[in-house]
C-alpha positions in Angstrom: 19.6 -21.6 -12.2 19.2 -18.6 -9.8 16.2 -17.6 -7.7 15.8 -13.9 -7.1 13.3 -11.9 -5.0 11.5 -9.8 -7.6 8.2 -8.1 -7.5 7.8 -8.9 -11.2 7.0 -12.5 -12.3 9.8 -14.0 -14.4 9.2 -15.2 -18.0 11.7 -17.1 -20.1 11.2 -16.5 -23.9 12.4 -18.3 -27.0 11.6 -17.6 -30.6 12.4 -19.2 -34.0 12.5 -15.7 -35.5 14.5 -13.0 -33.9 16.7 -10.1 -35.4 20.3 -10.8 -35.9 23.3 -9.2 -37.5 22.7 -11.1 -40.7 18.9 -10.7 -40.6 18.2 -7.5 -38.7 14.5 -7.4 -39.7 13.6 -11.0 -39.0 11.1 -11.2 -36.2 11.5 -7.5 -35.3 7.8 -7.4 -34.4 8.3 -10.2 -31.9 11.2 -8.4 -30.4 8.9 -5.3 -30.0 6.3 -7.5 -28.2 9.0 -8.9 -25.9 10.0 -5.3 -25.1 6.3 -4.5 -24.4 5.9 -7.4 -22.1 9.1 -6.3 -20.3 7.1 -3.3 -18.9 5.1 -5.7 -16.8 7.3 -8.8 -16.4 10.9 -9.8 -15.9 11.7 -11.1 -19.3 14.7 -13.4 -20.1 15.1 -14.0 -23.8 17.2 -17.1 -24.6 18.8 -17.9 -27.9 21.5 -20.2 -29.3 23.8 -19.0 -32.1 26.6 -20.7 -34.1 29.8 -18.8 -34.3 32.6 -19.5 -36.8 36.1 -20.3 -35.3 34.6 -20.7 -31.8 35.9 -23.7 -29.9 33.7 -23.7 -26.8 30.2 -22.8 -25.7 29.9 -19.3 -24.2 26.9 -17.6 -22.5 26.5 -13.8 -22.4 23.8 -11.6 -20.8 22.9 -8.3 -22.3 20.4 -5.8 -20.8 18.1 -4.6 -23.6 15.1 -2.4 -23.6 12.9 -3.8 -20.7 14.4 -7.4 -20.9 17.5 -9.5 -20.7 18.9 -11.2 -23.8 20.8 -14.4 -23.0 22.8 -15.8 -25.9 24.6 -19.1 -25.8 27.1 -19.3 -28.7 28.5 -22.6 -29.9 31.0 -23.8 -32.6 29.7 -23.6 -36.1 29.8 -27.1 -37.7 28.4 -28.7 -40.9 27.2 -32.0 -39.4 23.5 -31.8 -38.5 24.0 -34.3 -35.6 26.9 -32.4 -34.2 25.0 -29.1 -34.6 22.1 -30.5 -32.6 24.5 -31.7 -29.9 26.1 -28.3 -29.6 22.7 -26.5 -29.6 21.4 -28.8 -26.8 24.6 -28.2 -24.7 24.4 -24.5 -25.3 20.7 -24.3 -24.3 21.3 -26.2 -21.1 24.3 -24.1 -20.2 22.2 -21.0 -20.7 19.5 -22.4 -18.4 22.1 -22.6 -15.6 22.5 -18.8 -15.7 18.8 -17.7 -15.8 16.6 -16.6 -12.9 14.0 -19.3 -12.1 11.1 -18.5 -14.4 7.4 -18.7 -13.7 6.3 -19.1 -17.3 7.7 -20.3 -20.6 6.7 -18.1 -23.6 7.6 -19.1 -27.1 7.0 -17.8 -30.6 6.8 -19.6 -34.0 7.2 -23.4 -33.7 9.6 -24.1 -36.6 12.4 -24.7 -36.7 13.3 -24.4 -33.0 10.3 -26.3 -31.6 12.5 -29.0 -30.2 14.2 -26.4 -28.0 10.8 -25.3 -26.7 9.9 -28.9 -25.8 13.3 -29.3 -24.1 12.7 -26.2 -21.9 9.2 -27.3 -21.1 10.6 -30.7 -19.8 13.5 -29.1 -18.0 11.6 -26.3 -16.3 8.2 -27.9 -15.8 6.4 -24.6 -15.8 3.3 -23.3 -17.6 3.8 -22.8 -21.3 2.2 -20.2 -23.7 3.0 -20.3 -27.4 2.2 -17.5 -29.8 2.1 -18.7 -33.5 3.0 -16.5 -36.4 4.4 -19.0 -38.9 3.1 -19.3 -42.5 4.0 -23.0 -42.6 0.5 -23.9 -41.5 -0.9 -23.1 -44.9 -2.3 -26.2 -46.4 0.2 -26.8 -49.2 3.2 -26.5 -46.8 1.6 -28.4 -43.9 1.0 -31.3 -46.2 4.7 -31.5 -46.9 5.9 -31.5 -43.2 8.4 -34.2 -42.6 7.7 -36.9 -40.0 9.8 -35.2 -37.3 8.1 -31.8 -37.8 4.6 -33.4 -37.6 5.6 -35.3 -34.5 7.0 -32.2 -32.7 4.0 -30.0 -33.5 1.5 -32.7 -32.3 3.6 -33.1 -29.2 3.6 -29.4 -28.6 -0.1 -29.2 -29.1 -0.5 -31.7 -26.2 2.0 -30.0 -23.9 1.4 -26.3 -24.4 -1.0 -24.8 -21.8 -2.2 -21.9 -24.0 -2.0 -21.8 -27.7 -2.4 -18.5 -29.4 -2.6 -17.5 -33.0 -2.0 -14.0 -34.5 -5.3 -14.0 -36.5 -8.4 -15.9 -37.2 -7.0 -16.6 -40.7 -4.0 -18.5 -39.1 -6.1 -20.2 -36.4 -8.3 -21.8 -39.1 -5.3 -23.5 -40.6 -3.8 -24.4 -37.2 -7.0 -26.3 -36.4 -6.2 -28.9 -39.1 -3.5 -30.4 -36.8 -6.0 -31.1 -34.1 -9.6 -29.9 -34.5 -10.3 -30.4 -30.8 -7.4 -28.1 -29.6 -8.5 -24.7 -28.4 -6.7 -21.9 -30.2 -7.2 -18.4 -28.9 -6.4 -15.1 -30.7 -3.9 -12.4 -29.7 -3.0 -9.4 -31.8 0.4 -8.0 -32.6 0.8 -4.3 -31.6 1.9 -1.2 -33.5 2.9 2.2 -32.2 -0.3 4.1 -32.9 1.4 7.3 -31.8 4.1 6.8 -34.4 1.8 5.5 -37.1 -0.7 8.4 -36.5 -3.6 9.7 -38.6 -3.0 12.3 -41.3 -5.6 13.4 -43.8 -4.8 12.6 -47.4 -3.9 15.3 -49.9 -5.9 15.5 -53.1 -3.6 14.8 -56.0 -4.1 14.0 -59.7 -1.4 11.2 -59.5 -2.5 8.3 -57.3 0.3 7.0 -55.0 0.3 3.3 -54.2 2.6 1.8 -51.5 4.0 -1.7 -50.6 6.3 -2.5 -47.7 7.8 -6.0 -47.5 10.7 -8.4 -48.2 9.3 -9.0 -51.7 9.5 -12.7 -50.9 8.4 -14.7 -53.9 6.9 -17.5 -51.9 4.3 -15.4 -50.0 4.3 -11.8 -51.2 3.7 -12.4 -54.9 5.7 -9.3 -56.1 5.5 -10.4 -59.7 1.7 -10.2 -59.5 1.9 -6.6 -58.2 4.2 -5.5 -61.0 2.2 -7.3 -63.7 -1.0 -5.6 -62.4 0.8 -2.2 -62.6 1.7 -2.9 -66.2 -2.0 -3.6 -66.9 -2.9 -0.4 -65.2 -0.4 1.5 -67.3 -2.4 0.5 -70.4 -5.3 2.6 -69.1 -3.5 5.4 -67.2 0.0 6.7 -66.5 -1.2 8.9 -63.6 0.1 6.7 -60.8 3.3 6.0 -58.7 4.0 2.7 -57.0 6.5 2.9 -54.2 8.2 -0.2 -52.7 10.0 -0.1 -49.4 12.0 -3.4 -49.0 14.6 -4.6 -46.6 15.9 -7.1 -49.2 17.8 -6.5 -52.5 15.5 -5.3 -55.3 17.8 -5.5 -58.3 15.8 -8.3 -59.9 12.5 -6.4 -59.6 14.1 -3.1 -60.9 15.1 -5.0 -64.0 11.7 -6.6 -64.3 9.7 -3.3 -64.2 12.1 -1.9 -66.8 11.3 -4.9 -69.0 7.6 -4.2 -68.4 8.1 -0.6 -69.5 6.8 0.9 -66.2 10.1 1.9 -64.6 9.0 5.6 -64.6 5.9 4.6 -62.5 7.8 2.5 -59.9 10.4 3.6 -57.3 12.3 1.3 -55.0 13.3 2.6 -51.5 16.1 1.1 -49.4 15.5 -0.4 -46.0 14.0 2.2 -43.5 14.0 2.4 -39.8 10.6 1.9 -38.1 10.3 5.6 -37.3 10.8 6.6 -40.9 8.0 4.4 -42.3 5.0 6.6 -41.4 6.0 9.3 -43.9 5.6 6.7 -46.7 2.1 5.7 -45.5 1.1 9.4 -45.2 2.2 10.0 -48.8 0.3 7.0 -50.2 -3.3 7.0 -51.3 -3.5 3.2 -50.8 -1.4 0.4 -49.5 -1.2 -2.8 -51.6 -0.8 -6.3 -50.1 -0.9 -9.0 -52.8 0.2 -11.9 -50.5 -0.7 -15.5 -51.1 -0.5 -16.0 -47.3 0.0 -13.8 -44.2 -0.5 -14.8 -40.6 -1.1 -11.3 -39.4 0.6 -8.6 -41.5 1.8 -5.7 -39.4 1.9 -3.5 -42.5 -1.9 -3.6 -42.8 -2.3 -2.4 -39.2 0.2 0.3 -39.8 -1.6 1.4 -43.0 -5.0 1.6 -41.4 -3.6 3.5 -38.4 -2.3 6.2 -40.7 -5.7 6.4 -42.4 -4.5 4.7 -45.5 -7.0 2.4 -47.3 -5.7 -1.0 -48.4 -6.1 -3.1 -51.6 -5.5 -6.6 -50.2 -5.9 -10.3 -50.7 -8.0 -11.8 -47.8 -5.1 -13.0 -45.7 -4.0 -12.3 -42.1 -6.1 -9.5 -40.5 -7.5 -8.6 -43.9 -9.5 -11.9 -43.7 -13.2 -10.9 -43.2 -12.1 -7.2 -42.6 -14.8 -4.5 -43.0 -15.3 -3.1 -46.5 -14.7 0.5 -45.5 -11.0 -0.3 -45.0 -10.4 -0.8 -48.7 -10.8 -3.3 -51.5 -10.3 -7.1 -51.5 -8.8 -8.9 -54.4 -8.5 -12.6 -55.4 -5.3 -14.3 -54.4 -2.8 -14.9 -57.2 -5.0 -13.1 -59.7 -3.3 -10.3 -61.6 -6.4 -9.2 -63.4 -8.3 -8.9 -60.1 -5.6 -6.6 -58.7 -5.4 -4.5 -61.8 -9.2 -4.0 -61.8 -9.1 -3.0 -58.1 -6.3 -0.5 -58.8 -8.6 1.2 -61.5 -11.6 1.1 -59.1 -9.6 2.7 -56.4 -8.3 5.5 -58.6 -11.9 6.3 -59.5 -13.2 6.2 -55.9 -10.3 7.2 -53.7 -12.0 10.4 -52.5 -14.9 8.3 -51.0 -12.9 6.7 -48.2 -13.4 7.9 -44.7 -9.7 7.9 -43.7 -10.4 9.0 -40.1 -12.7 6.0 -39.6 -10.0 3.7 -41.0 -7.6 5.1 -38.5 -10.1 4.6 -35.6 -10.5 0.9 -36.6 -6.7 0.4 -36.2 -6.6 1.6 -32.6 -7.4 -2.0 -31.5 -3.7 -2.7 -32.3 -2.3 -0.1 -29.9 0.3 -1.3 -27.4 -1.9 -0.8 -24.3 -4.8 -2.9 -25.5 -2.6 -5.7 -26.8 -0.6 -5.7 -23.6 -3.9 -6.1 -21.7 -4.8 -9.1 -23.8 -1.4 -10.7 -23.2 -1.5 -10.0 -19.5 -4.9 -11.7 -19.3 -3.5 -14.9 -20.8 -0.3 -14.9 -18.8 -1.8 -14.1 -15.4 -4.2 -17.0 -15.8 -1.3 -19.4 -15.7 1.1 -17.7 -13.3 0.2 -18.4 -9.7 0.9 -15.8 -7.0 
């Protein structure tokens, strides 16, 4: 481990979610937060990756936007015990190459929590953890295995500052230890990119959804079923889905429902291309069973787009002027809200909605993060 003279304080970061060649969108919002923190701190992001046909452990350093990415690759193996052995060796080898950090910052406990605990022990420095994982929902938390439960309870004891992405998530995290203090910190969006634009008055109502269409959390079937119910009353609507995962199954499903002419599927988009879809939409739909934050809600509001959402993530206890709330896992509730929105869409103050979303701009979120970090880093 190296020690350098640097005016910036050094932070070593790890995350269970992070974009990769196979999953380029996984944890991209975490990567953006790391880039944001890199404007104030010297960030070293450490990750371990299995590589096929590799015989040894190799460590590489890549200079990214505002931070250094340190990747320790190890031989891909099938044995879980051997995999854990290689990951541990790779992580320790990566540690020998980093600049002595002042703080450990981690994101999303599972599945890499054991690596976080290892670094806390090895480095013996203050530790901040920011949680974004949906595995704290009651039905999943009750199915944690013994090792997961042990690790998370141990992390609760050792982490200096525990942060949650929303009040909705913090409520469920409290179940692990009701006495543990859990603070809130927002995710940020680019409010200059996702800027306000007044809505056009159109006879056809445009609805938008952006996600992976994951069946476990996003409840896509419920959205399409609600659209089918809506079609029994009116055909004057268009539902656009932008997804970074394959949509063949859902394209077949909407054809089966007889609403293919009302639904369009858009291939994965770069971040800078997304605002145009929000600007075109009259309302954004979020039908999730669970969300820890939901970046897409903040993006929608920033563009002045009302939302029709279940009460999850930052939609939990959100002001009524932002849109309509629907019951979770209730197709009829969503269908009724769609009809209500069509009848009242011209009553929304879209500029007021955009103003509300300014709390998620990068500068404000960075200030919140700095406040938590600087309390732990000594001068």
